[in-house]
C-alpha positions in Angstrom: 140.1 -50.5 102.1 140.9 -48.3 105.1 143.5 -49.1 107.8 143.3 -48.7 111.6 146.2 -47.0 113.3 147.3 -47.0 116.9 149.4 -44.1 118.3 150.8 -44.2 121.8 152.9 -41.5 123.4 156.5 -42.0 124.5 156.0 -41.3 128.3 158.4 -41.7 131.2 161.5 -40.7 129.3 164.2 -39.0 131.3 165.6 -35.6 130.6 168.0 -35.9 127.8 171.6 -34.6 127.6 174.3 -34.3 125.0 175.8 -37.8 124.2 172.8 -39.8 125.4 171.9 -43.0 123.6 168.5 -41.8 122.4 167.6 -45.0 120.7 168.3 -47.0 123.8 166.1 -44.6 125.8 163.3 -45.0 123.3 163.6 -48.8 123.3 163.4 -48.9 127.0 160.5 -46.5 127.3 158.3 -47.4 124.4 159.4 -50.9 123.3 158.7 -50.3 119.6 158.2 -53.3 117.5 159.8 -54.0 114.0 156.5 -53.2 112.3 156.0 -49.8 114.0 157.1 -46.2 113.5 158.9 -44.1 116.1 158.2 -40.4 115.7 160.6 -38.4 117.8 160.8 -34.6 118.2 163.6 -32.5 116.8 164.2 -31.0 120.3 165.0 -34.5 121.7 167.4 -35.2 118.9 169.0 -31.7 119.1 169.7 -32.2 122.8 171.6 -35.4 122.4 173.5 -34.1 119.4 174.7 -31.0 121.3 172.7 -28.5 119.2 171.8 -26.3 122.1 173.2 -22.8 122.3 173.2 -20.0 124.9 172.2 -16.6 123.4 174.5 -14.8 125.8 177.5 -16.6 124.2 176.6 -15.4 120.7 178.3 -12.2 119.3 176.2 -10.7 116.5 177.9 -9.3 113.4 177.0 -6.2 111.4 174.6 -8.1 109.1 172.8 -9.7 112.0 172.3 -6.3 113.6 171.0 -4.8 110.4 168.5 -7.7 109.9 167.5 -7.7 113.6 166.5 -4.0 113.4 164.4 -4.8 110.3 162.5 -7.7 111.9 162.6 -6.5 115.5 164.4 -9.6 116.9 167.4 -10.1 119.2 170.6 -9.5 117.2 172.2 -12.6 118.8 169.3 -14.8 117.7 169.5 -13.4 114.2 173.3 -14.2 114.2 172.4 -17.8 114.9 169.7 -17.9 112.3 172.0 -16.5 109.6 174.7 -19.0 110.6 172.2 -21.8 110.0 170.9 -20.4 106.7 171.6 -20.4 103.0 169.5 -17.4 102.4 166.7 -15.2 103.8 163.4 -15.9 102.1 161.3 -13.2 103.8 162.2 -10.6 106.4 159.5 -8.4 107.8 158.5 -7.0 111.2 158.4 -10.0 113.6 159.0 -12.5 110.8 162.3 -14.0 109.6 161.9 -17.0 107.2 165.0 -18.6 105.8 166.2 -21.6 103.8 168.4 -23.6 106.1 171.7 -25.1 105.2 169.9 -28.4 105.2 167.4 -27.1 102.7 164.3 -26.5 104.9 162.3 -23.3 104.5 161.1 -22.3 107.9 160.8 -19.5 110.4 164.1 -18.6 112.3 166.0 -21.5 110.6 164.0 -23.7 112.9 165.7 -22.3 116.0 163.4 -22.7 119.0 163.5 -21.8 122.7 160.4 -23.7 124.0 160.8 -26.1 126.9 164.4 -25.0 127.4 165.9 -23.0 130.3 165.8 -19.3 129.8 168.5 -18.0 127.4 169.0 -21.3 125.7 167.8 -22.2 122.2 168.0 -25.4 120.1 169.2 -25.6 116.5 167.9 -28.1 114.1 170.0 -31.4 113.7 172.6 -30.9 111.1 171.3 -33.9 109.1 167.9 -35.2 110.2 168.1 -38.2 108.0 171.4 -39.2 109.6 169.9 -38.7 112.9 166.9 -41.0 112.1 169.3 -43.7 110.8 171.4 -43.5 113.9 168.4 -43.7 116.2 167.1 -46.7 114.3 170.4 -48.5 114.7 170.5 -47.7 118.4 167.0 -49.1 118.9 167.9 -52.2 117.1 171.1 -52.6 119.1 169.0 -52.4 122.3 165.9 -54.4 121.4 166.7 -56.4 118.3 163.9 -54.6 116.4 164.5 -51.9 113.8 161.3 -49.9 113.6 161.1 -47.0 111.1 162.0 -43.6 112.6 160.7 -40.1 111.8 162.3 -36.9 113.3 159.6 -34.3 113.5 159.5 -30.6 114.0 156.7 -28.0 114.0 156.6 -25.7 110.9 154.3 -22.9 109.9 152.6 -23.3 106.5 152.1 -21.0 103.6 148.4 -19.9 103.2 147.3 -21.5 106.5 147.2 -20.4 110.1 148.8 -22.7 112.7 151.7 -25.0 112.9 151.9 -28.7 112.1 154.6 -31.2 112.6 156.5 -32.3 109.6 159.4 -34.8 109.0 162.9 -33.4 108.9 164.4 -36.8 108.9 163.3 -40.4 108.4 164.7 -43.9 108.1 163.0 -47.2 107.3 160.0 -46.0 105.4 159.3 -44.2 102.1 158.9 -40.5 102.8 156.5 -40.2 99.8 154.0 -42.5 98.1 153.9 -41.8 94.3 150.4 -42.5 93.1 150.9 -41.1 89.6 149.6 -43.5 87.0 147.1 -45.1 89.4 143.4 -45.0 88.9 141.0 -43.4 91.3 137.6 -45.1 92.2 136.1 -43.7 89.0 138.8 -45.0 86.7 140.5 -41.6 86.1 144.3 -41.7 86.0 146.1 -39.7 88.8 148.7 -37.4 87.3 150.1 -35.4 90.3 149.3 -37.2 93.5 152.2 -37.7 96.0 151.2 -38.8 99.5 153.5 -37.2 102.1 153.8 -40.3 104.3 156.5 -39.0 106.6 154.9 -35.7 107.2 151.5 -37.3 107.8 153.1 -39.6 110.5 154.8 -36.6 112.1 151.5 -34.7 112.4 149.6 -37.7 113.6 152.0 -38.5 116.3 151.9 -34.9 117.6 148.2 -35.2 118.3 148.9 -37.6 121.3 151.4 -35.3 123.1 151.1 -31.9 124.6 153.9 -29.4 123.9 154.4 -28.7 127.6 154.1 -32.3 128.8 157.7 -33.5 128.4 156.5 -36.2 126.0 159.1 -36.1 123.1 157.3 -38.4 120.7 155.1 -41.4 119.9 154.9 -44.8 118.4 152.6 -45.5 115.5 151.4 -49.0 114.8 149.3 -50.4 111.9 151.6 -49.4 109.1 154.0 -52.3 109.0 153.6 -52.6 105.3 155.5 -49.3 105.0 158.5 -50.3 107.2 161.5 -51.4 105.1 164.7 -53.1 106.1 166.7 -50.5 104.2 166.7 -46.9 105.5 165.6 -45.4 102.3 166.1 -41.9 100.8 165.1 -39.9 103.9 163.2 -36.7 104.3 165.5 -34.9 101.9 163.3 -36.4 99.2 160.4 -34.2 100.3 161.3 -30.6 99.5 160.3 -29.5 95.9 163.2 -28.9 93.6 163.9 -25.2 93.0 163.2 -25.4 89.3 159.7 -26.8 90.0 158.9 -24.4 92.9 156.8 -21.4 91.7 157.4 -19.5 95.0 161.3 -19.3 95.0 
């Protein structure tokens, strides 16, 4: 049996600054219900958490200069990337893919300059799951409802052209649905199927907002059966363990 979803963009939100009560702003702008899911962009979260940096303030070290020459990038940007990373996964002309301290594998450690004033970049939240839990509490304090929250960011994907939004934090919903052991419509037992619920919500919400429109997120309705009173394991449950990852 299929389900019908509704997705409405979070419009009319003011420009965000460090220290703002993001949950209160979301509650006032979108009035999410307790059975809904708020999907909010990483950029909005990074702004209120003080995760913006001016490139001119960064002094690149020797390693950053060496890597920058290899990948043809600004040494100061590379210094920031290295400071946010556990290791370099791939470095080639124009490409620098790392594993972040938080465990995400992405280009430039997720550092991004879009929709920011020239010379300023945003870093990923230090802990996207903690961010999602805090935003959920803030919304509940303002409205009395505690919707699920997903913090989303655009990632490139191996083997496929183009970016898609994925979850780098979530609270109040299971990030994955384990269908192993269930039967398909022909009675065959599923042995490997995990549904990436949080990632699919992040991508779905991104379809109702333009990257240049100043709309930082959306509210998804129709999935109340997934919203839980407890925060759950968060998006950290999504990355594949290193000993089961054939590409590390």
